[in-house]
N, C-alpha and C positions, 0 to 999 in steps of 0.2 A: 504494500500500499504505499503510495506517494502522497506526502503532505507538502503543499506549497504555501510558504509564508513570506512576509516581508522581513527585512532585517530587524526593523524596530519591533515587530510582533515577536519574532524569535527571541530577541534580547530581553523583552519584558517577561516572557514566559519560558525561560530556559528549562526549568525543572519539568514542565509539562512536555516539552518536546524531546528531552532526553529520556523521559519515561516511555514515549512512543518508540524510541529507537531500541528499546529492550526487546521488542517483538521481532522475531526473525523475519527477514524479508522486507522490513519497513525502510523507508528512506525519507528524508526531509530536504526539500529544495528551498534554499533561501534566495529570494530575489530582491533587487533593488526596486523599491517602490516608485521611484521617479521614471525609470525607463524600462522596467520589467525584465532586465537582464538577469540571468542566473549568476549569483555570486559564489554560492557554495552548495555542494551536494553531500549530505551526510547519509551514509548507508550503514545499516546494522550489520555487524559481522559476528561470526561464531567466536566465542571466547575460547582461546587455546591456551592450555597450560604448558609452558616450556620447562622441561626438567634439565638441569645441569648438575652433573655429578662432580663436585669439587674434589672428592677423594680420588677419583680416577684421573682428574687433571693433575693433581699434585703428584700422583704416582708416575704419570707420564713425564712431567717436568724433571722429577728426580731421576728417572730412568735415563735421561739424556745428560745427566751430570749436574743439574741445577738444584738448588735448595731454596725453597721459597720461604720457609718459616723456621723459626727456632722451636725448640721443644715447648717452651712457654707459650709461644704463639699457637701451637697445635692444641695444647690444653685449653687455652682461651676460646679458640674457634669451636671446639667440641662442646664446651659449656654454652656458648652463644647459641649454637644449633639446637641444643637440648632445650634451652629456654624458649627459643623461637617455636619449636614444635609444640611445646606445652601451651604456649600462648595461642597458637593457631588452633589447637584443639578446643581451648576454652572459648574462642571466638567463632568456632565452626567454620574455619576457612578451608 
């Protein structure tokens, strides 16, 4: 579904139009009210979660002779990851 609005209408009702974009397949066309030209086209996209494995990356770098972190850094990173995962679970992320 395509929704066409003027820039001023879009600006005044941002939350309304961003809510519309949550629906798959929706798009919003923002036009200049003076001349009717299209300024912006916003299209709903599928949310993709990108996974990056830091442990694998560190192993790779160290395998080619580099050392990214001290032992203290590694401990701090592990603790940070643990806390982040716990927080994400509490917030249902």
